[in-house]
LUMGUVO-606180 format. One line per field, with one value per atom (N, C-alpha, C): atom name; x, y, z. Coordinates in nm, 4 decimals. Layout:
atom = (CA/...) $
X = (X/...) $
Y = (Y/...) $
Z = (Z/...) $
***
This chain:
atom = (N/CA/C/N/CA/C/N/CA/C/N/CA/C/N/CA/C/N/CA/C/N/CA/C/N/CA/C/N/CA/C/N/CA/C/N/CA/C/N/CA/C/N/CA/C/N/CA/C/N/CA/C/N/CA/C/N/CA/C/N/CA/C/N/CA/C/N/CA/C/N/CA/C/N/CA/C/N/CA/C/N/CA/C/N/CA/C/N/CA/C/N/CA/C/N/CA/C/N/CA/C/N/CA/C/N/CA/C/N/CA/C/N/CA/C/N/CA/C/N/CA/C/N/CA/C/N/CA/C/N/CA/C/N/CA/C/N/CA/C/N/CA/C/N/CA/C/N/CA/C/N/CA/C/N/CA/C/N/CA/C/N/CA/C/N/CA/C/N/CA/C/N/CA/C/N/CA/C/N/CA/C/N/CA/C/N/CA/C/N/CA/C/N/CA/C/N/CA/C/N/CA/C/N/CA/C/N/CA/C/N/CA/C/N/CA/C/N/CA/C/N/CA/C/N/CA/C/N/CA/C/N/CA/C/N/CA/C/N/CA/C/N/CA/C/N/CA/C/N/CA/C/N/CA/C/N/CA/C/N/CA/C/N/CA/C/N/CA/C/N/CA/C/N/CA/C/N/CA/C/N/CA/C/N/CA/C/N/CA/C/N/CA/C/N/CA/C/N/CA/C/N/CA/C/N/CA/C/N/CA/C/N/CA/C/N/CA/C/N/CA/C/N/CA/C/N/CA/C/N/CA/C/N/CA/C/N/CA/C/N/CA/C/N/CA/C/N/CA/C/N/CA/C/N/CA/C/N/CA/C/N/CA/C/N/CA/C/N/CA/C/N/CA/C/N/CA/C/N/CA/C/N/CA/C/N/CA/C/N/CA/C/N/CA/C/N/CA/C/N/CA/C/N/CA/C/N/CA/C/N/CA/C/N/CA/C/N/CA/C/N/CA/C/N/CA/C/N/CA/C/N/CA/C/N/CA/C/N/CA/C/N/CA/C/N/CA/C/N/CA/C/N/CA/C/N/CA/C/N/CA/C/N/CA/C/N/CA/C/N/CA/C/N/CA/C/N/CA/C/N/CA/C/N/CA/C/N/CA/C/N/CA/C/N/CA/C/N/CA/C/N/CA/C/N/CA/C/N/CA/C/N/CA/C/N/CA/C/N/CA/C/N/CA/C/N/CA/C/N/CA/C/N/CA/C/N/CA/C/N/CA/C/N/CA/C/N/CA/C/N/CA/C/N/CA/C/N/CA/C/N/CA/C/N/CA/C/N/CA/C/N/CA/C/N/CA/C/N/CA/C/N/CA/C/N/CA/C/N/CA/C/N/CA/C/N/CA/C/N/CA/C/N/CA/C/N/CA/C/N/CA/C/N/CA/C/N/CA/C/N/CA/C/N/CA/C/N/CA/C/N/CA/C/N/CA/C/N/CA/C/N/CA/C/N/CA/C/N/CA/C/N/CA/C/N/CA/C/N/CA/C/N/CA/C/N/CA/C/N/CA/C/N/CA/C/N/CA/C/N/CA/C/N/CA/C/N/CA/C/N/CA/C/N/CA/C) $
X = (11.9688/12.0437/11.9884/12.0734/12.0300/12.0153/11.9316/11.9125/11.9887/12.0846/12.1655/12.1179/12.0907/12.0530/12.1616/12.1881/12.2940/12.2344/12.2826/12.2331/12.2553/12.1529/12.1620/12.1141/12.0880/12.0432/11.8905/11.8207/11.6743/11.6313/11.5034/11.4525/11.3361/11.2827/11.1721/11.1617/11.1033/11.0827/10.9341/10.8849/10.7436/10.7376/10.6611/10.6518/10.5096/10.4953/10.3715/10.3609/10.2412/10.2233/10.2222/10.1127/10.0931/10.1898/10.2678/10.3639/10.4981/10.5049/10.6293/10.6818/10.6104/10.6492/10.6087/10.4961/10.4434/10.3955/10.4039/10.3441/10.2056/10.1074/9.9707/9.8739/9.9237/9.8340/9.7515/9.8085/9.7250/9.6102/9.6354/9.5299/9.4215/9.4612/9.3612/9.2793/9.3463/9.2741/9.1772/9.2228/9.1346/9.0113/9.0316/8.9193/8.8233/8.8768/8.7914/8.7110/8.7745/8.7037/8.5882/8.6128/8.5056/8.3938/8.4321/8.3324/8.2421/8.2938/8.2169/8.1409/8.1772/8.1119/7.9597/7.8987/7.7518/7.6866/7.7644/7.7108/7.7320/7.7943/7.8225/7.9342/8.0221/8.1315/8.2654/8.3623/8.4966/8.5992/8.6913/8.8051/8.9263/8.9790/9.0887/9.2232/9.3195/9.4542/9.5155/9.4936/9.5501/9.4975/9.3715/9.3138/9.3603/9.3678/9.3959/9.5409/9.6363/9.7755/9.8315/9.7953/9.8450/9.7865/9.6859/9.6174/9.6344/9.7358/9.7496/9.7750/9.8207/9.8463/9.7214/9.6077/9.4841/9.4151/9.3496/9.2666/9.1363/9.0563/8.9332/8.8368/8.8141/8.7180/8.7672/8.8945/8.9502/8.9515/8.9808/8.9816/8.8416/8.7397/8.6027/8.5547/8.6027/8.5722/8.6178/8.7416/8.7960/8.7265/8.6910/8.6211/8.4853/8.4148/8.2862/8.3046/8.4111/8.4339/8.4722/8.5555/8.6126/8.5465/8.4825/8.4363/8.2868/8.2402/8.1026/8.0166/7.8900/7.7996/7.8176/7.7750/7.7814/7.6860/7.7149/7.6242/7.6457/7.7705/7.7983/7.7619/7.7062/7.6727/7.8003/7.8675/8.0017/8.0045/7.9056/7.9025/7.8971/7.8144/7.8001/7.9314/7.9927/8.1180/8.2284/8.2442/8.3525/8.3315/8.2058/8.1782/8.2221/8.1863/8.2282/8.3794/8.4363/8.5811/8.6565/8.6147/8.6830/8.6805/8.5647/8.5539/8.6416/8.6392/8.7184/8.8676/8.9050/9.0466/9.1070/9.0309/9.0819/9.1109/9.0297/9.0532/9.1768/9.2129/9.3266/9.4591/9.4592/9.5809/9.6987/9.6760/9.7912/9.8702/9.8127/9.8841/9.9898/9.9875/10.0737/10.2161/10.3125/10.4543/10.5230/10.6222/10.6984/10.7830/10.8095/10.9076/11.0392/11.1259/11.2387/11.3288/11.3645/11.4605/11.4072/11.2754/11.2162/11.1909/11.1441/11.1228/11.2536/11.3645/11.4948/11.5309/11.4942/11.5167/11.4383/11.3123/11.2286/11.2860/11.3331/11.3916/11.5194/11.6010/11.7284/11.7088/11.6052/11.5864/11.4825/11.4201/11.3205/11.3852/11.3201/11.3712/11.4779/11.5242/11.6286/11.5715/11.4662/11.3936/11.2450/11.1566/11.0138/10.9844/10.8912/10.8552/10.7037/10.6522/10.5077/10.4794/10.3548/10.3025/10.1924/10.1978/10.0987/10.0397/9.9113/9.8503/9.7183/9.6839/9.5511/9.4487/9.4940/9.4035/9.3347/9.2293/9.1606/9.2510/9.2564/9.3533/9.3407/9.2191/9.1994/9.2674/9.2553/9.3191/9.4706/9.5169/9.6612/9.7218/9.6586/9.7101/9.7061/9.5990/9.5901/9.6981/9.7249/9.8288/9.9656/9.9982/10.1285/10.1420/10.0316/10.0342/10.0604/9.9985/10.0174/10.1621/10.2303/10.3701/10.4678/10.4150/10.4982/10.5774/10.5149/10.5816/10.5142/10.3938/10.3150/10.3880/10.4569/10.5201/10.6357/10.6805/10.7923/10.7527/10.6219/10.5791/10.5099/10.5421/10.4845/10.3476/10.3263/10.2060/10.1571/10.0252/9.9623/9.8579/9.8698/9.7705/9.7036/9.5696/9.4929/9.3963/9.3183/9.2294/9.1315/9.0806/8.9783/9.0343/9.1668/9.2303/9.2460/9.2182/9.2396/9.1216/9.1129/9.0063/9.0392/9.1673/9.2075/9.3186/9.3049/9.4095/9.5203/9.6234/9.7305/9.6677/9.7129/9.8383/9.8367/9.7271/9.7304/9.8282/9.8883/9.9909/9.9371/9.8050/9.7430/9.7933/9.8033/9.8449/9.9877/10.0731/10.2114/10.2214/10.1430/10.1414/10.0909/9.9855/9.9296/10.0297/10.1005/10.2001/10.3107/10.3610/10.4662/10.4166/10.2948/10.2358/10.2266/10.1781/10.1618/10.2962/10.3984/10.5326/10.6019/10.5434/10.6036/10.7395/10.7428/10.8630/10.8211/10.9013/10.8712/10.8775/10.7830/10.7833/10.9164/10.9789/11.1051/11.2212/11.1972/11.2990/11.2720/11.1754/11.1370/11.1835/11.2072/11.2293/11.1102/11.0512/10.9348/10.9725/10.9139/10.9382/10.8088/10.8156/10.6948/10.7226/10.6137/10.6268/10.5364/10.4629/10.3698/10.3902/10.3525/10.3627/10.2762/10.1549/10.0653/10.1281/10.1880/10.2498/10.3710/10.4537/10.5712/10.5294/10.4251/10.3742/10.3243/10.2561/10.2032/10.3150/10.4166/10.5275/10.6055/10.6289/10.7000/10.6185/10.4867/10.4008/10.4002/10.4246/10.4331/10.5679/10.6632/10.7950/10.8980/10.8660/10.9579/11.0560/11.1729/11.2620/11.2018/11.2189/11.1531/11.2535/11.2191/11.2911/11.1895/11.2117/11.1285/11.1824/11.1089/11.1628/11.1678/11.1027/11.0974/11.2363/11.3299/11.4666/11.5446/11.4872/11.5561/11.4977/11.3899/11.3205/11.3795/11.4089/11.4440/11.3146/11.3146/11.1911/11.1298/11.2128/11.1617/11.1231/11.1474/11.1174/11.1897) $
Y = (17.8599/17.8472/17.7292/17.6315/17.5125/17.5431/17.4637/17.4755/17.3616/17.3933/17.2922/17.2768/17.1534/17.1225/17.0357/17.0566/16.9829/16.8579/16.7415/16.6156/16.6121/16.5666/16.5583/16.6827/16.7899/16.9141/16.9243/16.8236/16.8202/16.6748/16.6498/16.5123/16.4924/16.6005/16.5902/16.7155/16.7000/16.8126/16.8241/16.9481/16.9737/17.0809/17.0527/17.1411/17.1911/17.3195/17.3710/17.3140/17.3106/17.2558/17.3664/17.4404/17.5389/17.6554/17.6783/17.7873/17.7490/17.6333/17.5876/17.4658/17.3550/17.2362/17.2479/17.3136/17.3236/17.4657/17.5014/17.6266/17.5896/17.6049/17.5628/17.6800/17.8021/17.9175/17.9319/17.9128/17.9239/17.8232/17.7028/17.6012/17.6397/17.6871/17.7265/17.8469/17.9446/18.0630/18.0249/17.9436/17.9001/17.8276/17.7427/17.6678/17.7601/17.8568/17.9521/18.0374/18.0780/18.1583/18.0795/17.9512/17.8675/17.8466/17.8330/17.8099/17.9304/18.0497/18.1715/18.2226/18.1705/18.2146/18.2104/18.0983/18.0923/18.1973/18.2548/18.3586/18.4983/18.5050/18.6341/18.7099/18.6352/18.6974/18.6628/18.7511/18.7290/18.7508/18.6556/18.6722/18.6991/18.8196/18.8567/18.8070/18.7926/18.7520/18.8549/18.9826/19.0884/19.0792/19.0400/19.0263/18.8966/18.7891/18.6560/18.6378/18.6771/18.6408/18.6919/18.8109/18.8511/18.7675/18.6838/18.6082/18.4571/18.4142/18.2709/18.1860/18.2448/18.1665/18.1336/18.1900/18.1696/18.0390/17.9770/17.8608/17.9035/17.8062/17.8397/17.9284/17.8979/17.9767/18.1188/18.1335/18.2676/18.3483/18.2808/18.3484/18.3996/18.3149/18.3573/18.4635/18.4569/18.5644/18.6988/18.7035/18.8289/18.8699/18.7724/18.8040/18.8665/18.8108/18.8688/19.0105/19.0283/19.1583/19.2660/19.2301/19.3314/19.3397/19.2307/19.2262/19.1983/19.0944/19.0486/19.0804/19.0472/19.0641/18.9472/18.9663/18.8582/18.7460/18.6270/18.5149/18.4400/18.4343/18.3537/18.2080/18.1368/17.9947/17.9099/17.9001/17.8409/17.6944/17.6182/17.4758/17.4598/17.5397/17.5365/17.5779/17.6863/17.7346/17.6311/17.5767/17.4812/17.3504/17.3097/17.1898/17.2081/17.3219/17.3496/17.3675/17.4315/17.4529/17.3201/17.2245/17.0950/17.0261/17.0290/16.9658/17.0377/17.1704/17.2484/17.2332/17.2218/17.2090/17.0838/16.9743/16.8499/16.8681/16.9496/16.9763/17.0640/17.1411/17.2339/17.1725/17.0472/16.9840/16.9869/16.9774/16.9827/17.1141/17.2181/17.3460/17.3449/17.2430/17.2400/17.1984/17.2696/17.2383/17.2352/17.1498/17.1493/17.2755/17.3166/17.4214/17.3463/17.3494/17.2567/17.2631/17.3837/17.3964/17.3324/17.3339/17.2730/17.1246/17.0878/16.9455/16.8672/16.9305/16.8627/16.8360/16.9271/16.9033/16.7799/16.7717/16.6569/16.5269/16.5301/16.4088/16.3686/16.4679/16.4396/16.3726/16.4153/16.3658/16.2550/16.2181/16.1094/15.9805/15.9194/15.7952/15.8146/15.9375/15.9650/16.0218/16.1042/16.1573/16.1568/16.1532/16.1643/16.2993/16.2975/16.4213/16.4291/16.5507/16.5748/16.6966/16.7043/16.8236/16.8788/17.0085/17.0756/17.1908/17.1790/17.2741/17.3269/17.4481/17.5036/17.4480/17.3771/17.3218/17.1962/17.1560/17.0322/16.9152/16.8129/16.7049/16.6371/16.6171/16.5531/16.6339/16.7662/16.8511/16.8543/16.8531/16.8513/16.7227/16.6107/16.4835/16.4808/16.5327/16.5371/16.6272/16.7385/16.8316/16.7647/16.6999/16.6346/16.5184/16.4471/16.3367/16.3896/16.5027/16.5618/16.6052/16.6425/16.6860/16.5710/16.4479/16.3292/16.3420/16.4014/16.4206/16.3471/16.2971/16.2428/16.1306/16.0448/15.9271/15.9627/16.0876/16.1280/16.1474/16.1610/16.2075/16.0992/16.0992/16.0031/16.0482/16.1802/16.2374/16.3545/16.3628/16.4795/16.5333/16.6603/16.7249/16.8357/16.8313/16.9310/17.0062/17.0930/17.1829/17.1086/16.9944/16.9239/16.8496/16.8447/16.7733/16.8590/16.9879/17.0801/17.1767/17.2406/17.3390/17.4727/17.5114/17.6435/17.6281/17.7018/17.7024/17.8002/17.8034/17.9023/18.0416/18.1364/18.1436/18.0755/18.0081/17.9273/17.8112/17.7587/17.6548/17.5135/17.4975/17.3650/17.2636/17.3029/17.2046/17.1575/17.2481/17.2097/17.1216/17.1525/17.0680/16.9276/16.9218/16.7924/16.7123/16.7790/16.7094/16.6505/16.7288/16.6785/16.5601/16.5701/16.4626/16.3341/16.3443/16.2249/16.1673/16.2513/16.2012/16.1443/16.1724/16.1352/16.2034/16.3318/16.4134/16.5399/16.5822/16.7054/16.8242/16.9190/17.0326/17.1077/17.1233/17.1985/17.1239/16.9973/16.9186/16.9188/17.0001/17.0039/17.1330/17.1225/17.2393/17.2492/17.3669/17.3898/17.4793/17.4505/17.5271/17.5962/17.7282/17.8071/17.9200/17.9661/18.0766/18.1936/18.1873/18.2956/18.3424/18.4662/18.5204/18.4411/18.4015/18.3235/18.1890/18.1251/17.9950/18.0034/18.1056/18.1238/18.1489/18.2295/18.2555/18.1274/18.0433/17.9172/17.8240/17.8088/17.7184/17.7684/17.8991/17.9550/17.9360/17.9569/17.9402/17.7959/17.7026/17.5609/17.5271/17.6204/17.5978/17.5440/17.5454/17.4911/17.5961/17.5503/17.6358/17.6504/17.7666/17.7897/17.8288/17.7910/17.8371/17.9131/18.0426/18.1241/18.1026/18.0255/17.9822/18.0955/18.2067/18.3158/18.3677/18.3524/18.3952/18.3026/18.1841/18.0855/18.0705/18.1417/18.1227/18.2105/18.1501/18.2256/18.2563/18.3448/18.3717/18.2457/18.1472/18.0212/17.9219/17.9557/17.8699/17.7366) $
Z = (3.6780/3.8023/3.8825/3.9144/3.9866/4.1356/4.2029/4.3470/4.4135/4.4980/4.5658/4.7100/4.7498/4.8871/4.9487/5.0763/5.1451/5.2104/5.1672/5.2224/5.3732/5.4459/5.5909/5.6633/5.5872/5.6518/5.6578/5.6057/5.6068/5.5976/5.6324/5.6317/5.5363/5.4801/5.3861/5.3015/5.1833/5.0924/5.0617/5.0612/5.0304/4.9226/4.8178/4.7022/4.6843/4.6599/4.6031/4.4617/4.4072/4.2717/4.1668/4.1605/4.0539/4.0673/3.9631/3.9632/4.0215/4.0868/4.1479/4.0736/4.0813/4.0042/3.8582/3.8346/3.6979/3.6697/3.5438/3.4970/3.4453/3.5330/3.5008/3.4940/3.5154/3.5189/3.3916/3.2705/3.1511/3.1494/3.2017/3.2061/3.3052/3.4232/3.5243/3.4770/3.4194/3.3719/3.2604/3.1667/3.0574/3.1095/3.2103/3.2671/3.3415/3.4155/3.4861/3.3883/3.2801/3.1798/3.1178/3.0881/3.0318/3.1335/3.2606/3.3654/3.3868/3.3606/3.3855/3.2632/3.1474/3.0228/3.0286/3.0745/3.0763/3.1658/3.2586/3.3472/3.2898/3.1726/3.1111/3.1805/3.2518/3.3256/3.2611/3.2764/3.2228/3.3324/3.3455/3.4346/3.3457/3.3524/3.2633/3.3186/3.2305/3.2712/3.3654/3.3364/3.4218/3.5646/3.5805/3.7139/3.7802/3.7024/3.7579/3.8022/3.7200/3.7471/3.8807/3.9277/4.0604/4.1755/4.1461/4.2511/4.2350/4.1589/4.1288/4.2534/4.3637/4.4843/4.5642/4.5257/4.6017/4.5634/4.6607/4.6327/4.5674/4.5185/4.4459/4.5240/4.6526/4.7299/4.7528/4.7894/4.8120/4.6824/4.5720/4.4421/4.4077/4.4283/4.3991/4.4986/4.6233/4.7199/4.6642/4.6161/4.5641/4.4351/4.3526/4.2274/4.2582/4.3566/4.3981/4.4525/4.5274/4.5914/4.4903/4.3916/4.3019/4.1647/4.1214/3.9822/3.9709/4.0367/4.0175/4.1391/4.1277/4.2415/4.3376/4.4616/4.5613/4.5208/4.5717/4.5508/4.4208/4.3725/4.2536/4.2806/4.1821/4.2018/4.1988/4.3140/4.3193/4.2779/4.3231/4.2857/4.1347/4.0721/3.9253/3.8582/3.9076/3.8483/3.8643/3.9856/4.0105/3.9357/3.9183/3.8388/3.6941/3.6355/3.4971/3.4880/3.5923/3.5958/3.5942/3.6773/3.6828/3.5466/3.4801/3.3479/3.2456/3.2481/3.1526/3.1795/3.3074/3.3415/3.2802/3.2819/3.2228/3.0737/3.0067/2.8644/2.8428/2.9443/2.9332/2.9779/3.0229/3.0737/2.9757/2.8443/2.7528/2.7591/2.8186/2.8299/2.9410/3.0270/3.1450/3.1087/3.1661/3.1464/3.2827/3.2976/3.4224/3.4322/3.5553/3.5820/3.6042/3.5045/3.4993/3.6220/3.6673/3.7768/3.9053/3.9253/4.0452/4.0237/3.9062/3.8759/3.8887/3.8538/3.8657/4.0112/4.1012/4.2443/4.2883/4.2479/4.2850/4.2290/4.1058/4.0473/4.1213/4.1574/4.2239/4.3593/4.4347/4.5705/4.5804/4.4709/4.4704/4.5223/4.6215/4.6776/4.7842/4.8043/4.9028/5.0314/5.0188/5.1351/5.0996/5.2001/5.1699/5.1036/5.0071/4.9360/4.9220/4.9375/4.9292/4.8441/4.7982/4.7329/4.8223/4.8514/4.9366/4.8570/4.8215/4.7281/4.7803/4.7379/4.7626/4.6650/4.5631/4.4626/4.5116/4.4396/4.4725/4.4343/4.5209/4.5029/4.3664/4.3202/4.1893/4.0782/4.0850/3.9839/3.9999/4.1254/4.1496/4.0919/4.1189/4.0677/3.9151/3.8558/3.7095/3.6507/3.7189/3.6750/3.6760/3.7887/3.8011/3.7032/3.6807/3.5834/3.4428/3.4093/3.2764/3.2546/3.3629/3.3536/3.3799/3.3964/3.4236/3.5543/3.6564/3.7845/3.9005/3.8811/3.9927/4.0656/3.9930/4.0539/4.1474/4.1463/4.2317/4.3776/4.4051/4.5371/4.6184/4.7491/4.8432/4.8922/4.8974/4.9595/4.8750/4.8542/4.7913/4.8886/4.9254/5.0115/4.9313/4.9273/4.8531/4.9428/4.8800/4.9541/5.0438/4.9967/5.0738/5.1947/5.2076/5.3187/5.4435/5.4324/5.5448/5.5563/5.6728/5.6939/5.6296/5.6336/5.5842/5.4809/5.3704/5.2695/5.3047/5.2222/5.2387/5.2316/5.3131/5.3881/5.5250/5.5642/5.6862/5.6646/5.7702/5.7549/5.7366/5.7319/5.7415/5.6385/5.5100/5.4088/5.4338/5.4820/5.5098/5.6339/5.7358/5.8555/5.8214/5.7394/5.7009/5.6176/5.5274/5.4441/5.5318/5.6273/5.7165/5.7979/5.8490/5.9282/5.8463/5.7229/5.6387/5.5945/5.5856/5.5543/5.6779/5.7970/5.9253/5.9437/5.9098/5.9256/6.0006/6.0976/6.1700/6.0750/6.0826/5.9901/5.9874/6.1040/6.1084/6.0409/6.0060/5.9336/5.7834/5.7396/5.5981/5.5314/5.4018/5.3169/5.2228/5.2144/5.1286/5.0115/4.8955/4.7734/4.7339/4.7163/4.6901/4.5916/4.5267/4.4313/4.4649/4.5756/4.6081/4.7512/4.7780/4.9137/5.0112/4.9660/5.0516/5.0885/4.9902/5.0136/5.1039/5.0829/5.1684/5.3127/5.3305/5.4654/5.5303/5.4526/5.5049/5.5493/5.4663/5.4990/5.6202/5.6260/5.7422/5.8699/5.8598/5.9775/6.0253/5.9341/5.9710/6.0344/6.0274/6.0859/5.9886/5.8599/5.7598/5.7096/5.6649/5.5884/5.4499/5.3895/5.2610/5.1528/5.0309/4.9128/4.8280/4.8109/4.7225/4.5817/4.5036/4.3739/4.2723/4.3020/4.2029/4.1682/4.2607/4.2333/4.1424/4.1146/4.0330/3.8926/3.8660/3.7390/3.6306/3.5179/3.3982/3.3255/3.2267/3.1527/3.0937/3.0588/3.0026/3.1102/3.2385/3.3537/3.3401) $
***
């Protein structure tokens, strides 16, 4: 099912990355599992997938709370995760119905990506899916104080595009992301209603 937008009814588009533009969850989970192996810890798919909208710190907060002991060596884990993630990039696939929206509006209105992920990983993800060149602005976790569900990444994306947040349409696949975009004053598209099993 295609997503139709009415020209003139918005001035900018903002996309979440993971789960929205690309199906990258297998790559992120694989990298997290490799990062935790030396600690004798396992992050299972059943535990990870309901939390895919969380940024790295929030995800590790919940992992400490529900699975592991407090005081995980986060710098060590995230360092190994970043290296492992680059090896997992071939697992990434575009989410066609959303990527087509980005291709259709490229060059017609400003477009940004607003993610809870680290910008380097977001850019690598989009490059692996051949989507990076479509976007004017990339906002990642290190660009803001608070990740989703706070509105910060969406506010920053609108600011860098020089478009008022209320003139933007945001595309999201998680409850946290939808809450963030709404809190920023944007109209939202919950892409989960448009996904086929093959995405």
